[in-house]
Residue frames as a rotation matrix with the C-alpha (Angstrom) as fourth column:
MET 1
-0.820 0.514 0.253 24.38
-0.270 -0.736 0.621 -0.51
0.505 0.440 0.742 -4.47
GLU 2
-0.776 0.585 0.235 21.24
-0.183 0.149 -0.972 -0.28
-0.604 -0.797 -0.008 -2.35
PRO 3
-0.614 0.625 0.482 18.00
0.789 0.473 0.392 -1.73
0.017 0.621 -0.783 -3.71
ASP 4
-0.592 0.523 0.614 15.21
-0.077 -0.794 0.602 0.62
0.803 0.309 0.510 -4.76
PRO 5
-0.921 0.314 0.231 12.98
-0.255 -0.038 -0.966 1.55
-0.294 -0.949 0.115 -1.83
ILE 6
-0.535 0.829 0.163 9.46
0.837 0.546 -0.035 0.28
-0.118 0.117 -0.986 -1.57
ARG 7
-0.952 0.305 0.042 6.82
-0.287 -0.929 0.233 2.70
0.110 0.210 0.971 -2.86
PHE 8
-0.680 0.732 0.044 3.14
0.451 0.465 -0.762 2.86
-0.579 -0.498 -0.646 -2.01
TYR 9
-0.783 0.600 0.164 -0.19
-0.092 -0.373 0.923 3.40
0.615 0.708 0.348 -3.79
LEU 10
-0.828 0.560 0.000 -3.17
-0.010 -0.014 -1.000 4.37
-0.560 -0.828 0.017 -1.60
ASP 11
-0.575 0.704 0.416 -6.57
0.733 0.218 0.644 3.48
0.363 0.676 -0.642 -2.94
GLU 12
-0.406 0.446 0.798 -9.43
-0.004 -0.874 0.486 5.95
0.914 0.194 0.357 -2.74
ASN 13
0.613 0.751 -0.246 -10.68
0.236 0.123 0.964 4.82
0.754 -0.649 -0.102 0.64
LEU 14
0.140 -0.633 -0.762 -7.54
0.983 -0.004 0.184 5.97
-0.120 -0.774 0.621 2.45
SER 15
0.827 0.209 -0.521 -6.91
0.280 -0.958 0.061 9.58
-0.487 -0.197 -0.851 3.37
PRO 16
0.659 -0.618 0.428 -4.51
0.359 -0.242 -0.902 11.57
0.661 0.748 0.062 1.14
GLU 17
0.713 -0.396 0.579 -3.07
-0.678 -0.600 0.424 12.86
0.179 -0.695 -0.697 4.44
ILE 18
0.774 -0.467 0.428 -1.21
0.144 0.788 0.598 9.54
-0.617 -0.401 0.677 4.73
ALA 19
0.497 -0.596 0.631 0.75
0.836 0.135 -0.531 10.26
0.231 0.791 0.566 1.54
LYS 20
0.637 -0.210 0.742 1.44
-0.130 -0.978 -0.165 13.81
0.760 0.009 -0.650 2.72
GLN 21
0.785 -0.320 0.530 2.83
-0.578 -0.069 0.813 12.61
-0.223 -0.945 -0.239 6.04
LEU 22
0.676 -0.573 0.464 4.94
0.533 0.814 0.229 9.91
-0.509 0.093 0.856 4.41
ALA 23
0.611 -0.439 0.659 6.41
0.501 -0.431 -0.751 12.52
0.613 0.789 -0.043 2.02
ARG 24
0.756 -0.328 0.566 7.74
-0.580 -0.735 0.350 14.34
0.302 -0.593 -0.746 5.12
HIS 25
0.467 -0.583 0.665 9.81
-0.367 0.556 0.746 11.23
-0.804 -0.592 0.046 5.73
ASP 26
-0.266 -0.564 -0.782 10.95
-0.917 -0.101 0.385 10.99
-0.296 0.820 -0.491 2.08
ILE 27
-0.646 0.194 0.738 8.71
0.200 0.976 -0.081 7.99
-0.736 0.096 -0.670 1.43
ASP 28
-0.882 0.252 -0.399 7.13
-0.466 -0.335 0.819 7.82
0.073 0.908 0.413 -2.00
ALA 29
-0.609 0.774 0.173 3.37
0.603 0.594 -0.532 7.35
-0.515 -0.220 -0.829 -1.73
ILE 30
-0.908 0.410 -0.088 0.61
-0.367 -0.677 0.637 8.40
0.201 0.611 0.766 -4.11
ARG 31
-0.375 0.874 0.307 -3.15
-0.133 0.277 -0.952 8.19
-0.917 -0.398 0.012 -3.95
GLY 32
-0.797 0.146 0.586 -4.97
0.585 0.431 0.687 6.58
-0.152 0.890 -0.429 -6.85
PRO 33
-0.847 0.493 0.197 -7.77
-0.296 -0.747 0.595 8.28
0.441 0.446 0.779 -8.67
LEU 34
-0.579 0.730 0.363 -11.33
-0.452 0.083 -0.888 8.39
-0.679 -0.678 0.282 -7.31
LYS 35
0.400 0.916 -0.032 -14.20
-0.611 0.241 -0.754 6.25
-0.683 0.321 0.656 -8.63
VAL 36
-0.171 -0.499 -0.849 -12.00
-0.889 0.449 -0.084 3.51
0.424 0.741 -0.521 -10.07
ASP 37
0.839 0.514 -0.177 -12.84
-0.402 0.806 0.434 -0.16
0.366 -0.293 0.883 -9.64
ASP 38
0.690 -0.526 0.497 -10.67
-0.432 0.253 0.866 -2.32
-0.581 -0.812 -0.053 -7.46
LEU 39
0.570 -0.480 0.667 -9.09
0.669 0.742 -0.038 -4.38
-0.477 0.468 0.744 -10.23
SER 40
0.666 -0.325 0.671 -8.03
0.404 -0.599 -0.691 -1.19
0.627 0.732 -0.268 -12.04
HIS 41
0.771 -0.402 0.493 -6.44
-0.630 -0.590 0.504 0.11
0.088 -0.700 -0.709 -8.85
LEU 42
0.609 -0.512 0.606 -4.53
-0.050 0.737 0.674 -3.16
-0.792 -0.440 0.423 -8.40
LYS 43
0.557 -0.389 0.734 -3.36
0.825 0.363 -0.433 -3.24
-0.097 0.847 0.523 -11.98
ARG 44
0.745 -0.280 0.605 -2.30
0.013 -0.901 -0.433 0.42
0.667 0.331 -0.668 -11.90
ALA 45
0.736 -0.488 0.469 -0.41
-0.611 -0.182 0.770 0.00
-0.290 -0.854 -0.432 -8.64
SER 46
0.529 -0.531 0.661 1.37
0.341 0.847 0.408 -3.05
-0.777 0.009 0.629 -10.08
ALA 47
0.672 -0.230 0.704 2.19
0.687 -0.160 -0.709 -1.30
0.276 0.960 0.050 -13.37
LEU 48
0.679 -0.387 0.624 3.77
-0.367 -0.915 -0.168 1.46
0.636 -0.115 -0.763 -11.34
GLY 49
-0.127 -0.732 -0.669 5.65
0.283 0.620 -0.732 -1.05
0.951 -0.282 0.129 -9.14
ARG 50
-0.552 0.036 0.833 3.86
-0.664 -0.624 -0.413 0.13
0.504 -0.781 0.369 -5.99
VAL 51
-0.868 0.292 -0.401 2.39
0.464 0.765 -0.447 -1.73
0.176 -0.574 -0.799 -3.05
LEU 52
-0.248 0.868 0.431 -1.35
-0.027 -0.451 0.892 -1.10
0.968 0.209 0.135 -2.88
CYS 53
-0.983 -0.017 -0.185 -2.64
0.185 -0.025 -0.982 0.07
0.012 -1.000 0.028 0.52
THR 54
-0.419 0.907 0.041 -6.33
-0.292 -0.177 0.940 -0.32
0.860 0.382 0.339 1.32
ARG 55
-0.677 0.359 0.642 -9.07
-0.622 0.186 -0.761 -1.00
-0.393 -0.914 0.097 3.84
ASP 56
0.223 0.842 -0.491 -11.11
-0.974 0.166 -0.157 -2.83
-0.051 0.513 0.857 1.22
ARG 57
-0.061 -0.241 0.969 -11.29
-0.432 0.881 0.192 -6.58
-0.900 -0.406 -0.158 1.72
ASP 58
0.898 0.439 0.006 -12.07
-0.165 0.350 -0.922 -7.13
-0.407 0.827 0.387 -1.95
PHE 59
0.397 -0.836 -0.379 -8.34
-0.872 -0.215 -0.440 -6.87
0.286 0.505 -0.814 -2.66
VAL 60
-0.381 -0.454 0.805 -7.73
-0.693 0.717 0.077 -9.99
-0.612 -0.529 -0.588 -0.65
ARG 61
0.465 0.642 0.609 -10.18
0.032 0.676 -0.736 -11.75
-0.885 0.362 0.294 -2.98
LEU 62
0.891 -0.180 -0.416 -8.37
-0.451 -0.268 -0.851 -10.35
0.042 0.946 -0.321 -6.01
HIS 63
-0.135 -0.974 0.180 -5.09
-0.988 0.147 0.052 -11.64
-0.077 -0.171 -0.982 -4.59
ALA 64
-0.195 0.130 0.972 -6.64
-0.339 0.921 -0.191 -15.08
-0.921 -0.366 -0.136 -4.12
ALA 65
0.831 0.550 -0.080 -7.70
-0.218 0.190 -0.957 -15.07
-0.511 0.813 0.278 -7.81
GLY 66
0.455 -0.723 0.519 -4.03
0.630 0.673 0.386 -15.46
-0.629 0.152 0.762 -8.63
ASP 67
0.774 -0.229 0.591 -3.20
0.389 -0.565 -0.728 -12.39
0.500 0.793 -0.348 -10.68
GLY 68
-0.140 -0.918 -0.370 0.29
0.965 -0.043 -0.258 -11.13
0.221 -0.393 0.893 -9.91
HIS 69
0.824 0.339 0.454 0.70
0.239 -0.934 0.264 -7.80
0.513 -0.109 -0.851 -8.14
SER 70
-0.071 -0.917 0.393 3.31
-0.031 -0.392 -0.920 -5.67
0.997 -0.077 -0.001 -6.43
GLY 71
-0.822 -0.171 -0.543 1.88
0.487 0.282 -0.827 -6.32
0.294 -0.944 -0.149 -3.00
ILE 72
0.141 0.896 0.421 -1.14
0.061 -0.433 0.899 -5.41
0.988 -0.102 -0.116 -0.89
ILE 73
-0.952 -0.237 -0.194 -1.29
0.212 -0.054 -0.976 -3.97
0.221 -0.970 0.102 2.61
LYS 74
-0.101 0.995 0.003 -4.77
0.286 0.026 0.958 -4.37
0.953 0.098 -0.288 4.11
GLY 75
-0.983 -0.128 0.131 -5.93
-0.074 -0.380 -0.922 -2.36
0.168 -0.916 0.364 7.05
MET 76
-0.307 0.922 -0.235 -9.30
0.933 0.341 0.116 -1.94
0.187 -0.184 -0.965 8.76
LYS 77
0.300 0.556 0.775 -11.66
0.442 -0.801 0.403 0.95
0.845 0.222 -0.486 9.31
HIS 78
0.943 0.080 -0.322 -10.48
0.330 -0.313 0.891 1.45
-0.030 -0.947 -0.321 12.93
HIS 79
0.002 -0.999 -0.035 -6.87
0.976 -0.006 0.217 2.08
-0.217 -0.034 0.976 11.82
THR 80
0.680 0.181 -0.710 -6.04
0.220 -0.975 -0.038 5.78
-0.699 -0.130 -0.703 12.10
ILE 81
0.897 -0.442 0.025 -3.94
-0.184 -0.425 -0.886 7.89
0.402 0.790 -0.463 9.77
GLY 82
0.286 -0.820 0.496 -1.18
-0.958 -0.227 0.178 7.60
-0.033 -0.525 -0.850 12.38
ASP 83
0.412 -0.033 0.911 -1.46
-0.214 0.968 0.132 3.79
-0.886 -0.249 0.392 12.35
TRP 84
0.919 0.011 0.395 -1.02
0.372 0.309 -0.875 3.78
-0.132 0.951 0.280 8.58
VAL 85
0.712 -0.689 0.137 1.89
-0.505 -0.638 -0.582 6.23
0.488 0.345 -0.802 8.58
ASN 86
0.199 -0.655 0.729 3.75
-0.886 0.197 0.419 4.36
-0.418 -0.730 -0.541 11.32
TYR 87
0.480 0.027 0.877 3.24
0.074 0.995 -0.071 0.95
-0.874 0.099 0.476 9.70
LEU 88
0.945 -0.101 0.312 4.23
0.316 0.021 -0.949 2.15
0.089 0.995 0.052 6.21
LYS 89
0.533 -0.811 0.241 7.33
-0.807 -0.573 -0.144 3.81
0.255 -0.117 -0.960 7.64
PHE 90
0.191 -0.401 0.896 8.17
-0.580 0.691 0.432 0.47
-0.792 -0.602 -0.100 9.30
ILE 91
0.690 0.120 0.713 7.63
0.390 0.769 -0.507 -1.51
-0.609 0.628 0.484 6.08
HIS 92
0.923 -0.374 0.086 9.64
-0.134 -0.523 -0.842 1.04
0.360 0.766 -0.533 4.08
ALA 93
0.360 -0.836 0.414 12.52
-0.931 -0.298 0.209 0.67
-0.052 -0.461 -0.886 6.51
ILE 94
-0.126 -0.426 0.896 12.66
-0.547 0.783 0.296 -3.14
-0.828 -0.453 -0.332 6.48
CYS 95
0.324 0.389 0.863 11.33
0.416 0.760 -0.499 -4.27
-0.850 0.520 0.085 3.10
ALA 96
-0.819 -0.439 -0.369 12.47
-0.229 -0.340 0.912 -4.12
-0.526 0.832 0.178 -0.53
PRO 97
-0.153 0.802 -0.577 9.87
-0.978 -0.208 -0.030 -4.13
-0.144 0.559 0.816 -3.35
GLU 98
-0.341 -0.021 -0.940 10.52
-0.510 0.844 0.166 -7.81
0.789 0.536 -0.299 -4.08
ASP 99
-1.000 -0.004 0.001 9.64
-0.003 0.472 -0.882 -8.69
0.003 -0.882 -0.472 -0.46
SER 100
-0.460 0.882 -0.099 6.05
-0.432 -0.320 -0.843 -7.55
-0.776 -0.345 0.528 -1.09
ARG 101
-0.551 0.237 -0.800 5.46
-0.817 0.041 0.575 -8.96
0.169 0.971 0.171 -4.54
ASN 102
-0.205 0.654 -0.729 2.38
-0.271 0.677 0.684 -11.17
0.940 0.338 0.038 -4.65
ASN 103
-0.697 -0.036 -0.716 1.98
0.638 0.424 -0.642 -10.97
0.327 -0.905 -0.273 -0.83
VAL 104
0.308 0.760 0.572 -0.76
0.058 -0.615 0.786 -9.55
0.950 -0.209 -0.233 1.37
GLU 105
-0.786 -0.503 -0.360 0.20
0.440 -0.046 -0.897 -7.98
0.434 -0.863 0.258 4.66
HIS 106
0.387 0.920 -0.058 -2.26
0.661 -0.233 0.714 -6.96
0.643 -0.315 -0.698 7.33
LEU 107
-0.107 -0.398 0.911 -1.76
-0.201 -0.889 -0.412 -3.65
0.974 -0.227 0.015 9.07
PHE 108
0.437 0.186 -0.880 -0.96
0.828 0.300 0.475 -3.71
0.352 -0.936 -0.023 12.77
PRO 109
0.962 -0.058 0.268 -0.14
-0.134 -0.952 0.277 -0.71
0.239 -0.302 -0.923 14.97
VAL 110
0.141 -0.971 -0.195 3.58
0.817 0.225 -0.531 0.04
0.559 -0.085 0.825 15.29
GLU 111
0.964 0.209 -0.165 4.56
0.266 -0.746 0.611 2.28
0.004 -0.633 -0.774 18.20
């Protein structure tokens, strides 16, 4: 039996277009609600068993505080929608949810 695929949670500072493009590749990604604090986003993503995707460096601080989470992928402002889509497709192809648990990954372009 194959393990469950990794699923993603985009915080409010990422474009909803990323989730739309991932859906075209049968990758489960949702965008969190607007105007929610970072800790609430992280807790919600973890409760849903999703890896949180963000450009916000505060999530690295929350990770360092030691609360468990389902994983964080941190990008930067210069990363495009295409960078995010390609990287998340790559992660989806090679990682299982347990690979991301309590880890922070940093986005890099995948061609």
